C-alpha positions as CSV (number, residue, x, y, z in Angstrom):
1,M,-2.7,-24.7,-1.3
2,A,0.6,-23.2,-1.7
3,L,1.4,-20.7,-4.6
4,K,3.4,-22.3,-7.3
5,P,6.2,-20.3,-8.8
6,T,5.9,-19.3,-12.4
7,T,9.4,-18.0,-13.0
8,S,13.1,-19.4,-11.8
9,N,13.6,-19.4,-8.0
10,P,16.2,-16.5,-7.6
11,A,19.0,-18.5,-5.5
12,V,20.8,-15.9,-4.6
13,G,18.1,-13.7,-3.7
14,M,16.5,-15.9,-1.6
15,G,20.1,-17.1,-0.1
16,L,20.4,-13.0,1.2
17,S,16.6,-13.4,2.5
18,K,17.5,-16.5,5.1
19,A,20.9,-14.7,5.9
20,F,18.8,-11.5,7.2
21,H,16.0,-13.2,8.1
22,C,13.6,-11.2,5.7
23,H,10.9,-11.6,3.2
24,Y,11.5,-11.6,0.0
25,S,9.8,-8.1,-0.7
26,W,12.6,-6.3,1.0
27,I,15.5,-7.7,-1.5
28,I,13.3,-6.3,-4.1
29,M,13.6,-3.4,-2.4
30,I,17.1,-3.1,-2.1
31,S,17.2,-4.4,-5.9
32,A,14.5,-1.5,-6.7
33,F,17.1,1.4,-5.0
34,L,20.3,-0.2,-6.4
35,I,18.4,-0.5,-10.4
36,L,17.5,3.7,-9.7
37,V,21.2,4.4,-8.7
38,A,22.5,2.9,-11.9
39,C,19.7,4.2,-14.4
40,L,19.1,7.6,-12.7
41,G,21.9,8.3,-11.0
42,I,24.1,7.7,-13.7
43,G,21.8,7.4,-16.8
44,C,20.2,10.7,-16.5
45,N,21.3,13.4,-13.7
46,S,25.0,12.6,-14.2
47,L,25.1,14.1,-17.4
48,Q,24.8,17.5,-15.6
49,I,29.0,17.5,-15.0
50,F,30.0,17.1,-18.7
51,I,27.6,20.5,-19.9
52,V,30.3,22.7,-20.1
53,T,33.0,20.0,-21.6
54,L,30.6,18.9,-24.0
55,A,30.1,22.5,-25.2
56,D,33.9,22.8,-26.3
57,V,33.5,19.7,-27.5
58,Y,31.1,20.4,-30.1
59,G,32.2,24.0,-30.2
60,V,28.8,25.2,-29.5
61,P,27.9,27.5,-27.0
62,I,26.1,25.5,-23.5
63,P,22.4,26.6,-24.3
64,T,22.9,24.4,-27.4
65,I,23.6,21.8,-24.9
66,T,21.1,22.5,-22.0
67,G,18.8,22.2,-25.0
68,G,19.9,18.8,-25.5
69,L,18.4,17.9,-22.0
70,A,15.7,19.5,-22.7
71,L,14.6,17.4,-25.1
72,Q,15.8,14.1,-23.0
73,Y,13.0,15.7,-20.7
74,F,10.5,15.9,-23.7
75,M,11.6,12.3,-24.6
76,L,10.8,11.6,-20.5
77,F,7.7,13.5,-21.4
78,L,6.3,11.5,-24.0
79,F,7.8,7.3,-22.9
80,T,6.3,8.1,-19.6
81,P,2.9,7.0,-20.8
82,V,4.1,4.1,-22.8
83,A,5.9,2.5,-20.0
84,G,2.7,2.7,-18.1
85,R,1.3,0.0,-20.9
86,V,5.0,-1.3,-21.2
87,L,4.5,-2.5,-17.8
88,Y,0.6,-3.2,-17.8
89,K,0.6,-6.0,-20.2
90,N,4.5,-7.6,-19.3
91,D,7.4,-9.1,-16.9
92,V,9.0,-5.9,-15.3
93,R,12.0,-7.7,-15.1
94,K,12.1,-8.4,-19.0
95,V,11.3,-5.1,-19.7
96,V,14.2,-4.1,-17.7
97,M,16.3,-5.9,-18.8
98,I,15.7,-4.3,-22.1
99,L,15.7,-0.6,-21.2
100,A,19.7,-1.3,-19.7
101,V,21.1,-2.5,-23.3
102,L,18.9,0.7,-25.0
103,Q,20.2,3.1,-21.9
104,F,23.9,1.7,-22.1
105,I,23.6,2.3,-25.9
106,G,22.5,5.3,-25.9
107,W,25.3,6.3,-23.1
108,M,27.9,5.2,-25.1
109,I,27.2,7.0,-28.4
110,L,29.0,10.3,-26.2
111,P,32.2,9.1,-25.8
112,L,32.5,7.3,-29.4
113,T,31.2,10.2,-31.3
114,N,31.8,13.8,-31.4
115,T,28.8,15.1,-33.4
116,L,26.3,17.5,-32.1
117,A,24.0,15.7,-33.9
118,M,24.7,12.0,-32.6
119,Y,24.3,13.8,-29.2
120,Y,21.1,14.7,-29.5
121,V,20.4,11.1,-30.6
122,S,22.2,10.4,-27.8
123,M,19.6,12.4,-25.4
124,V,16.4,10.7,-27.3
125,I,17.4,7.7,-25.9
126,L,18.4,8.2,-22.4
127,G,15.0,10.1,-22.2
128,A,13.1,7.5,-23.3
129,T,14.2,5.0,-21.4
130,S,14.1,7.6,-18.6
131,G,10.1,7.5,-19.1
132,F,9.7,3.8,-17.8
133,Y,12.7,4.4,-15.2
134,S,12.0,7.9,-13.8
135,F,8.4,6.9,-12.1
136,M,7.1,3.5,-13.2
137,I,9.1,0.8,-12.4
138,A,9.8,1.4,-8.3
139,P,6.5,2.0,-7.9
140,T,5.3,-1.2,-9.6
141,L,7.6,-3.5,-8.0
142,I,6.9,-1.9,-4.4
143,N,2.9,-1.9,-4.8
144,A,3.4,-5.7,-6.3
145,W,5.3,-6.8,-3.9
146,F,3.9,-4.9,-0.3
147,A,1.0,-5.4,1.2
148,K,1.9,-3.2,4.1
149,S,4.8,-0.7,4.5
150,A,4.7,0.0,0.9
151,G,5.1,4.2,1.6
152,T,8.6,3.1,3.9
153,A,9.5,0.7,1.6
154,L,9.0,3.5,-1.8
155,G,10.5,6.0,0.6
156,I,14.1,4.0,1.1
157,T,14.2,3.0,-2.8
158,V,13.5,6.6,-4.3
159,C,16.3,7.7,-2.3
160,G,18.9,5.7,-5.0
161,T,18.2,9.0,-7.5
162,T,19.0,11.2,-5.0
163,I,22.4,8.6,-3.5
164,G,23.4,8.2,-7.1
165,S,23.6,11.2,-8.3
166,G,25.5,12.9,-5.5
167,L,27.6,10.1,-5.7
168,F,28.7,9.4,-9.4
169,Q,28.3,13.1,-10.1
170,T,31.3,13.5,-7.6
171,L,33.3,10.3,-9.0
172,G,32.5,11.7,-12.6
173,G,34.0,15.1,-12.3
174,R,36.8,13.8,-10.6
175,M,37.2,11.4,-13.5
176,I,37.2,13.7,-15.7
177,A,39.9,16.3,-14.0
178,V,42.1,13.1,-13.4
179,H,41.7,11.2,-17.0
180,N,39.2,12.8,-19.7
181,Y,35.6,13.2,-20.0
182,K,35.4,9.8,-22.6
183,Y,37.5,7.8,-19.8
184,S,34.6,9.3,-17.8
185,L,32.1,8.5,-19.5
186,I,32.8,4.8,-20.0
187,V,33.5,4.1,-16.8
188,L,30.0,5.5,-15.5
189,G,28.3,3.2,-18.5
190,I,29.6,0.2,-17.7
191,V,29.3,0.6,-14.2
192,M,25.7,1.6,-15.2
193,I,24.7,-1.5,-17.1
194,L,26.8,-4.1,-14.7
195,I,24.7,-2.6,-11.6
196,Q,21.6,-2.9,-13.8
197,L,22.1,-6.4,-15.3
198,I,23.1,-8.2,-12.3
199,V,20.9,-6.9,-9.8
200,N,17.7,-7.5,-12.4
201,G,19.0,-10.9,-13.0
202,L,19.9,-12.2,-9.9
203,L,17.2,-10.4,-8.0
204,V,14.3,-9.0,-9.3
205,R,10.8,-10.7,-9.8
206,S,7.8,-9.1,-10.6
207,K,5.1,-9.9,-8.4
208,P,5.5,-12.0,-5.4
209,S,3.2,-15.1,-7.1
210,D,6.4,-15.2,-9.4
211,I,8.0,-17.4,-6.7
212,G,5.6,-18.5,-4.6
213,M,4.9,-16.0,-2.7
214,M,2.7,-13.9,-1.6
215,P,3.2,-9.5,-0.7
216,Y,4.9,-8.6,2.4
217,G,2.4,-8.1,5.5
218,Y,0.2,-10.4,4.0
219,H,1.0,-13.0,6.8
220,K,0.4,-10.4,9.7
221,L,-2.6,-10.1,8.7
222,T,-6.1,-11.8,9.8
223,E,-8.3,-14.3,7.5
224,E,-10.8,-11.5,6.7
225,D,-7.6,-8.7,6.2
226,K,-6.3,-11.5,3.8
227,L,-9.3,-11.7,2.0
228,N,-9.6,-8.4,1.8
229,A,-5.8,-7.7,0.8
230,Q,-6.4,-10.4,-2.5
231,K,-9.5,-8.5,-3.4
232,D,-7.9,-5.2,-3.3
233,L,-5.4,-6.2,-5.8
234,Q,-8.5,-6.1,-8.3
235,S,-10.2,-3.2,-6.8
236,G,-9.9,0.4,-7.9
237,Y,-10.3,2.3,-11.3
238,T,-9.3,1.8,-15.0
239,R,-7.5,4.3,-17.0
240,K,-11.0,4.5,-18.8
241,E,-12.6,5.1,-15.6
242,A,-10.4,7.6,-14.2
243,G,-10.4,9.4,-16.7
244,K,-13.9,10.5,-16.2
245,M,-13.3,12.1,-12.5
246,F,-12.1,15.4,-11.3
247,T,-10.1,13.8,-8.9
248,Y,-7.8,12.3,-11.2
249,Y,-7.0,16.0,-12.9
250,L,-6.6,17.6,-9.4
251,I,-3.9,14.8,-9.2
252,M,-2.4,16.7,-12.1
253,I,-2.7,20.0,-11.0
254,Y,-1.4,19.6,-7.6
255,V,1.4,17.2,-9.4
256,I,2.0,20.7,-11.4
257,V,2.0,22.8,-8.4
258,L,4.1,21.3,-6.4
259,I,7.1,21.5,-9.2
260,C,7.0,25.0,-8.5
261,G,8.3,24.7,-5.7
262,V,10.6,21.6,-6.3
263,V,12.1,22.6,-9.6
264,I,13.9,25.6,-7.6
265,T,17.2,23.0,-7.2
266,T,17.7,23.8,-10.7
267,Q,19.1,27.0,-9.4
268,V,20.4,26.9,-6.7
269,A,24.2,26.7,-7.5
270,T,23.2,29.7,-10.4
271,W,21.7,31.6,-7.8
272,A,24.7,31.6,-5.1
273,Q,27.3,32.0,-7.4
274,A,25.3,35.4,-9.6
275,E,23.6,36.6,-6.6
276,C,25.4,35.7,-3.8
277,G,28.8,35.6,-4.3
278,F,29.5,32.5,-3.4
279,T,32.3,30.3,-5.3
280,V,31.9,27.4,-7.3
281,A,33.0,25.0,-5.1
282,Q,30.7,26.6,-2.1
283,A,27.5,26.3,-4.8
284,G,28.0,22.7,-5.7
285,A,28.6,22.0,-1.5
286,I,25.4,23.8,-1.0
287,S,23.4,21.9,-4.0
288,G,25.0,18.7,-2.9
289,V,23.7,18.9,0.8
290,V,19.8,19.9,-1.0
291,W,20.4,16.3,-2.9
292,W,22.2,14.0,-0.3
293,C,20.9,14.8,3.1
294,G,17.7,16.7,2.2
295,G,16.6,14.4,-0.3
296,V,17.4,11.0,1.6
297,V,16.0,11.7,5.2
298,G,13.0,13.6,3.3
299,N,11.8,10.3,1.8
300,L,12.7,8.4,4.4
301,I,10.4,10.0,7.2
302,T,7.6,10.5,4.5
303,G,7.3,7.1,3.8
304,V,7.2,5.9,7.7
305,V,4.8,8.7,8.7
306,T,2.7,7.7,5.7
307,D,2.7,3.7,6.9
308,K,1.8,5.5,10.3
309,V,-0.3,7.8,9.9
310,N,-1.5,8.8,6.6
311,V,0.2,10.2,3.3
312,A,-1.0,14.0,3.6
313,V,0.8,14.3,7.3
314,G,3.5,12.6,5.8
315,V,4.3,15.0,2.6
316,T,3.0,17.8,4.7
317,I,5.6,17.7,7.2
318,S,8.4,17.3,4.4
319,V,6.8,20.5,2.2
320,G,6.4,22.3,5.3
321,L,10.4,22.0,6.7
322,G,11.1,22.5,2.6
323,I,9.1,25.6,2.9
324,I,11.2,26.9,6.1
325,G,14.6,25.7,4.7
326,L,14.0,27.7,1.2
327,I,13.4,30.6,3.7
328,I,16.9,29.9,5.7
329,F,18.8,29.1,3.0
330,A,17.6,32.5,1.1
331,S,18.1,34.5,4.0
332,G,21.6,32.6,4.5
333,A,22.9,32.8,1.1
334,C,22.0,36.8,0.5
335,A,24.0,37.7,3.8
336,G,26.5,35.9,2.8
337,R,26.7,33.3,5.5
338,F,27.5,29.9,4.0
339,G,26.8,27.5,7.4
340,L,23.4,29.0,7.2
341,A,22.2,28.6,3.4
342,M,24.1,25.0,4.1
343,A,21.6,24.3,7.1
344,G,19.0,25.8,4.7
345,G,19.9,23.9,2.0
346,V,19.6,20.2,4.6
347,L,16.0,21.6,4.9
348,F,15.0,22.2,1.6
349,G,16.2,19.1,0.2
350,F,13.3,17.8,2.1
351,L,10.7,19.3,-0.5
352,T,13.0,18.8,-3.6
353,T,12.2,14.4,-3.6
354,M,8.5,14.9,-2.6
355,I,7.7,14.4,-6.2
356,D,9.0,11.1,-5.7
357,M,6.8,10.5,-2.9
358,A,3.3,12.2,-3.2
359,A,2.2,11.2,-6.5
360,P,2.7,7.8,-6.7
361,L,1.2,7.3,-3.1
362,L,-2.0,9.6,-3.9
363,T,-2.3,8.0,-7.1
364,R,-2.3,4.1,-5.2
365,K,-5.0,5.7,-2.7
366,V,-7.4,7.1,-4.3
367,F,-7.2,4.8,-7.4
368,G,-6.6,1.2,-6.3
369,L,-4.3,-1.2,-7.3
370,K,-6.6,-2.1,-10.5
371,D,-4.7,-0.6,-13.2
372,Y,-2.4,1.4,-11.6
373,T,0.4,1.3,-13.8
374,R,-1.4,2.6,-17.0
375,V,-3.3,5.6,-14.5
376,F,-0.2,6.6,-13.0
377,S,1.6,7.0,-16.0
378,L,-0.8,9.7,-17.4
379,V,0.4,11.3,-14.0
380,A,3.8,11.1,-13.9
381,M,4.4,12.3,-17.2
382,F,3.7,16.1,-16.5
383,V,6.9,15.7,-13.9
384,P,9.5,15.7,-16.9
385,L,7.1,18.2,-18.8
386,C,6.2,20.9,-16.1
387,S,10.2,20.2,-14.7
388,C,11.8,21.1,-17.6
389,S,9.4,24.3,-18.8
390,I,9.3,25.9,-15.4
391,G,12.6,24.8,-14.5
392,M,14.7,24.9,-17.5
393,M,12.9,27.7,-19.1
394,G,10.7,29.7,-17.4
395,Y,12.7,30.3,-13.9
396,P,15.6,31.2,-15.9
397,R,13.7,33.8,-18.1
398,I,12.3,35.6,-15.2
399,F,15.7,35.9,-13.6
400,M,16.9,37.1,-16.6
401,K,14.2,39.8,-17.0
402,T,14.1,40.8,-13.2
403,G,17.7,40.1,-12.7
404,S,16.8,38.4,-9.7
405,Y,16.2,35.4,-8.0
406,T,13.3,37.0,-5.3
407,S,10.4,36.0,-7.7
408,V,11.2,32.5,-8.6
409,F,11.7,32.0,-4.7
410,I,8.1,33.6,-4.1
411,I,6.3,31.4,-6.5
412,G,8.2,28.3,-5.1
413,I,7.2,28.8,-1.6
414,C,3.5,29.8,-3.0
415,G,3.1,26.6,-4.9
416,A,4.3,24.6,-2.5
417,L,1.8,26.3,0.1
418,I,-1.3,25.6,-2.4
419,S,0.3,22.0,-3.0
420,T,-0.1,21.9,0.6
421,V,-4.0,22.4,0.6
422,L,-5.0,20.4,-2.4
423,L,-2.7,17.7,-0.5
424,F,-5.4,17.5,2.3
425,I,-8.6,17.7,-0.6
426,L,-7.0,14.7,-2.7
427,N,-6.3,12.5,1.0
428,A,-9.9,13.5,1.2
429,K,-11.1,12.2,-1.4
430,A,-9.3,9.5,-1.0
431,N,-10.4,8.2,1.9
432,K,-13.7,8.7,0.7
433,F,-12.9,6.7,-2.3
434,E,-11.2,3.5,-0.4
435,A,-14.1,3.7,1.8
436,A,-16.0,3.2,-1.1
437,R,-14.1,0.3,-2.2
438,A,-14.2,-1.3,1.1
439,A,-17.9,-1.1,1.7
440,E,-18.0,-2.9,-2.4
441,M,-15.3,-6.0,-0.9
442,E,-17.9,-6.7,2.2
443,A,-20.7,-6.9,-0.2
444,N,-18.8,-9.6,-2.8
445,A,-17.3,-10.8,0.4
446,P,-18.5,-14.2,0.3
447,A,-18.1,-14.9,-4.0
448,A,-14.6,-13.4,-3.2
449,A,-13.7,-15.5,-0.3
450,A,-14.0,-18.9,-3.2
451,D,-12.0,-17.9,-4.9
452,V,-9.0,-16.6,-2.7
453,V,-9.4,-20.3,-0.5
454,E,-7.6,-21.4,-3.2
455,S,-4.4,-19.1,-3.3
456,T,-3.9,-18.7,0.1
457,I,-0.6,-20.4,1.3
458,D,0.5,-21.4,4.8
459,E,3.4,-18.8,6.6
């Protein structure tokens, strides 16, 4: 019996799916990619180019403005677990519609007001909405729509943040130079909300059953695997059960340690100028290479290798290349060799975006999809907390006390190496949990078959 749609048929999305002869899951992946381009590429990461300008407008030191960014990270930390609960109980599409409007309001406060108090209000709103966007929306959609190739799909999707950040920081900076900062903020804000409303309204559906479909890869499975795939949607652990397991907290420790290496990116431009004598333009170019080239390629490689082998191998390759890149980058920068520093920056970029890939893939593998959004939300909330405390506060203080970034790079490399060891430990535990769930599913197969027959469709 075919599944009955529960929402309106997305005519535009279906048209694209037929035109490109692809499963609708890939339309969802592109949609999630575009949403991240807008909500994070503009709404979160593009704020950095306005720091100096806003400090002048408000007549305050730059640390006061960066303190607002720290407030944004703190709100992101607070609202990530809230996002897990909301997405667990509500339609993703409706949630994104509301978030798009709220984020637009928070963003437009900046060009329409001139007081420091309203700036902080803006940071509170943008931080709260980022709690949903940063780590929850994309994994939730990808997990729902992909029975196979979830790693590749997630790798492509999270590239939206990287590409959006590089693209709109460049365009925003150009508009500031040609026009003014208010013009730039207004244009970026309009682009941000239009992308989200159009894409979400015309293309996004929360899960395949909403339009009478099954996840991508389902039609390629054997009948036995189809039964397992259906059962797997309800297998795994609840957040309460996960909270009693040491592996849950080990994943959190892994995230914290990995961040020590990842957030060095926040210091790249400053270090290149302060210690190595590069110009602002050269430092910006190096920072851009880290995000654009390395981040995008690293995500894609990790996603493909994760699907073909496993998450441990995929992430380890990117982390390993990232460490090599960091060493090459530091060596080239210290020697004043711009080209070598750029080459190292590309490889170092592989490491920078691993936090977007490793944590959600590991959580899915260990704890299953039964209560994924709520389980992962508690893991994800450590990302903004540690990024702020280590990258924005810890590393700059080390530089101020020592007068050198050498210690920072050593800590980052050690963190990346330790995270690799923890990754293989977690992967081994994940394999055991998967085997246990498979055994349970096999034992319950006769009962599961009766439940699934009614919902199986003819491909």
